[in-house]
DSSP file (Angstrom, degrees, kcal/mol; ACC not computed):
  #  RESIDUE AA STRUCTURE BP1 BP2  ACC     N-H-->O    O-->H-N    N-H-->O    O-->H-N    TCO  KAPPA ALPHA  PHI   PSI    X-CA   Y-CA   Z-CA
    1    1 A M              0   0    0      0, 0.0     2,-0.3     0, 0.0     0, 0.0   0.000 360.0 360.0 360.0 151.0    0.0    0.0    0.0
    2    2 A A        -     0   0    0      1,-0.0    13,-2.8    12,-0.0    14,-0.4  -0.621 360.0-147.0 -86.9 140.6    1.1    3.5   -0.7
    3    3 A K  E     -A   14   0A   0     -2,-0.3     2,-0.3    11,-0.3    11,-0.2  -0.768  12.9-170.3-104.6 152.4    1.9    5.9    2.1
    4    4 A A  E     -A   13   0A   0      9,-3.1     9,-3.1    -2,-0.3     2,-0.6  -0.983  18.9-131.2-140.0 150.2    1.4    9.6    2.2
    5    5 A K  E     -A   12   0A   0     -2,-0.3    25,-0.3     7,-0.2     7,-0.2  -0.909  24.5-125.2-105.3 123.2    2.4   12.4    4.5
    6    6 A D     >  -     0   0    0      5,-3.1     4,-2.0    -2,-0.6    25,-0.1  -0.520  18.3-147.5 -63.2 120.6   -0.3   14.8    5.6
    7    7 A P  T  4 S+     0   0    0      0, 0.0    -1,-0.2     0, 0.0    43,-0.1   0.665  90.3  49.7 -70.6 -14.5    1.2   18.2    4.7
    8    8 A V  T  4 S+     0   0    0      3,-0.1    23,-0.1    43,-0.0    -2,-0.0   0.935 128.7  12.8 -88.2 -54.0   -0.4   20.0    7.6
    9    9 A C  T  4 S-     0   0    0      2,-0.1    22,-0.0     0, 0.0    -1,-0.0   0.619  94.2-124.2-102.3 -14.6    0.4   17.9   10.6
   10   10 A G     <  +     0   0    0     -4,-2.0     2,-0.1     1,-0.3     0, 0.0   0.456  54.6 152.0  87.5   0.1    3.1   15.6    9.1
   11   11 A M        -     0   0    0     -6,-0.1    -5,-3.1    -5,-0.1     2,-0.5  -0.423  42.3-133.6 -67.4 137.4    1.5   12.4   10.0
   12   12 A V  E     +A    5   0A   0     -7,-0.2     2,-0.3    -2,-0.1    -7,-0.2  -0.829  36.0 167.8 -93.7 125.9    2.3    9.5    7.7
   13   13 A I  E     -A    4   0A   0     -9,-3.1    -9,-3.1    -2,-0.5     2,-0.3  -0.873  42.4 -96.5-132.1 163.0   -0.8    7.5    6.7
   14   14 A E  E >>  -A    3   0A   0     -2,-0.3     3,-1.6   -11,-0.2     4,-0.5  -0.656  34.4-129.1 -74.4 136.3   -1.9    4.9    4.2
   15   15 A E  G >4 S+     0   0    0    -13,-2.8     3,-1.2    -2,-0.3    -1,-0.1   0.873 109.9  57.2 -55.1 -36.7   -3.4    6.7    1.2
   16   16 A S  G 34 S+     0   0    0    -14,-0.4    -1,-0.3     1,-0.2   -13,-0.1   0.704 104.5  52.5 -69.4 -18.4   -6.4    4.3    1.5
   17   17 A D  G <4 S+     0   0    0     -3,-1.6    -1,-0.2     3,-0.0    -2,-0.2   0.451  79.8 127.7 -94.0  -1.9   -7.0    5.5    5.1
   18   18 A A    <<  -     0   0    0     -3,-1.2    14,-0.2    -4,-0.5     3,-0.1  -0.274  54.7-148.0 -60.4 137.2   -7.0    9.2    4.2
   19   19 A V  S    S-     0   0    0     12,-2.5     2,-0.3     1,-0.2    13,-0.2   0.798  78.0 -13.9 -73.5 -29.8  -10.1   11.1    5.5
   20   20 A G  E     -B   31   0B   0     11,-0.9    11,-2.2    13,-0.1     2,-0.3  -0.984  59.8-142.0-163.7 166.5   -9.9   13.4    2.4
   21   21 A T  E     -B   30   0B   0     -2,-0.3     2,-0.3     9,-0.2     9,-0.2  -0.954  10.1-169.3-134.8 155.8   -7.8   14.5   -0.5
   22   22 A S  E     -B   29   0B   0      7,-1.9     7,-3.2    -2,-0.3     2,-0.4  -0.974  15.2-136.7-139.4 154.0   -7.1   17.8   -2.2
   23   23 A E  E     +B   28   0B   0     -2,-0.3     2,-0.3     5,-0.2     5,-0.2  -0.920  21.9 173.6-112.3 140.0   -5.4   18.8   -5.4
   24   24 A H  E >  S-B   27   0B   0      3,-2.5     3,-1.6    -2,-0.4    -2,-0.0  -0.936  71.2 -16.1-147.3 122.2   -3.0   21.7   -5.7
   25   25 A E  T 3  S-     0   0    0     -2,-0.3     3,-0.1     1,-0.3    -1,-0.0   0.870 128.9 -50.6  50.1  43.6   -1.0   22.6   -8.8
   26   26 A G  T 3  S+     0   0    0      1,-0.2     2,-0.4     0, 0.0    -1,-0.3   0.493 115.7 109.8  80.4   4.2   -1.5   19.1  -10.2
   27   27 A K  E <   -B   24   0B   0     -3,-1.6    -3,-2.5     2,-0.0     2,-0.4  -0.916  61.0-135.7-115.4 141.1   -0.5   17.2   -7.1
   28   28 A R  E     -B   23   0B   0     -2,-0.4     2,-0.4    -5,-0.2    -5,-0.2  -0.796  17.3-161.9 -96.9 134.9   -2.8   15.2   -4.8
   29   29 A Y  E     -B   22   0B   0     -7,-3.2    -7,-1.9    -2,-0.4     2,-0.3  -0.922   5.1-148.7-117.0 141.4   -2.5   15.6   -1.1
   30   30 A H  E     -B   21   0B   0     -2,-0.4     2,-0.4   -25,-0.3    -9,-0.2  -0.855  11.2-154.3-113.0 145.7   -3.9   13.2    1.5
   31   31 A F  E     -B   20   0B   0    -11,-2.2   -12,-2.5    -2,-0.3   -11,-0.9  -0.924  20.8-151.7-127.7 145.5   -5.1   14.1    5.0
   32   32 A C  S    S+     0   0    0     -2,-0.4     2,-0.3   -14,-0.2    -1,-0.1   0.677  85.2  18.1 -83.5 -19.5   -5.5   12.3    8.3
   33   33 A S  S  > S-     0   0    0      1,-0.1     4,-1.9   -13,-0.1     5,-0.1  -0.970  73.3-115.2-149.0 161.1   -8.4   14.5    9.5
   34   34 A K  H  > S+     0   0    0     -2,-0.3     4,-2.6     1,-0.2     5,-0.2   0.845 115.6  58.1 -64.8 -33.5  -11.1   16.8    8.2
   35   35 A D  H  > S+     0   0    0      2,-0.2     4,-2.4     1,-0.2    -1,-0.2   0.915 106.1  47.3 -64.2 -43.2   -9.4   19.6   10.2
   36   36 A C  H  > S+     0   0    0      2,-0.2     4,-2.4     1,-0.2    -1,-0.2   0.915 112.9  49.3 -64.6 -41.9   -6.1   19.2    8.4
   37   37 A K  H  X S+     0   0    0     -4,-1.9     4,-2.8     2,-0.2    -2,-0.2   0.925 111.2  49.6 -62.6 -43.7   -7.8   19.1    5.0
   38   38 A K  H  X S+     0   0    0     -4,-2.6     4,-1.6     1,-0.2    -2,-0.2   0.921 111.0  49.0 -61.4 -44.7   -9.8   22.3    5.9
   39   39 A E  H  X S+     0   0    0     -4,-2.4     4,-1.0     1,-0.2    -1,-0.2   0.909 113.3  47.3 -63.0 -41.8   -6.6   24.1    6.9
   40   40 A F  H >< S+     0   0    0     -4,-2.4     3,-0.8     1,-0.2    -2,-0.2   0.935 109.7  52.9 -62.7 -47.0   -4.8   23.1    3.7
   41   41 A D  H 3< S+     0   0    0     -4,-2.8    -1,-0.2     1,-0.2    -2,-0.2   0.788 103.6  58.0 -62.5 -28.5   -7.8   24.1    1.5
   42   42 A E  H 3< S+     0   0    0     -4,-1.6    -1,-0.2     1,-0.2    -2,-0.2   0.818 132.8   0.9 -72.3 -30.3   -7.9   27.6    3.1
   43   43 A S    X<  +     0   0    0     -4,-1.0     3,-1.6    -3,-0.8     4,-0.5  -0.408  67.8 170.0-157.1  73.2   -4.2   28.3    2.1
   44   44 A P  T >> S+     0   0    0      0, 0.0     4,-2.8     0, 0.0     3,-1.3   0.795  75.3  67.2 -59.8 -30.7   -2.6   25.4    0.2
   45   45 A E  H 3> S+     0   0    0      1,-0.3     4,-0.6     2,-0.2    -5,-0.1   0.775  94.3  59.8 -63.5 -23.7    0.4   27.4   -0.8
   46   46 A D  H <4 S+     0   0    0     -3,-1.6    -1,-0.3    -6,-0.2     4,-0.1   0.757 119.6  25.7 -72.1 -24.0    1.4   27.5    2.9
   47   47 A Y  H <> S+     0   0    0     -3,-1.3     4,-1.3    -4,-0.5     3,-0.3   0.667 100.6  79.4-114.3 -23.8    1.6   23.7    3.0
   48   48 A A  H  X S+     0   0    0     -4,-2.8     4,-0.6     1,-0.2     3,-0.3   0.889  96.5  48.0 -59.1 -42.6    2.4   22.4   -0.5
   49   49 A D  H >< S+     0   0    0     -4,-0.6     3,-0.7     1,-0.2    -1,-0.2   0.841 107.1  56.7 -68.8 -32.4    6.1   23.2   -0.3
   50   50 A K  H 34 S+     0   0    0     -3,-0.3    -1,-0.2     1,-0.2    -2,-0.2   0.803 101.3  58.4 -66.7 -29.3    6.5   21.5    3.1
   51   51 A A  H 3<        0   0    0     -4,-1.3    -1,-0.2    -3,-0.3    -2,-0.2   0.696 360.0 360.0 -75.8 -19.0    5.1   18.3    1.7
   52   52 A R    <<        0   0    0     -3,-0.7    -1,-0.2    -4,-0.6    -2,-0.1   0.460 360.0 360.0 -83.9 360.0    7.8   18.0   -1.0
């Protein structure tokens, strides 16, 4: 299974366990909680670079 790092809190999760996903500049981001997804969606540019 593929792993993903939540760009907001840094938690590593299985992509299949993600509570939600968002796309930003052609890249898909996975989130461990609705709160992390909401925070990312409000200002993705603040988190997109940290995830790389």
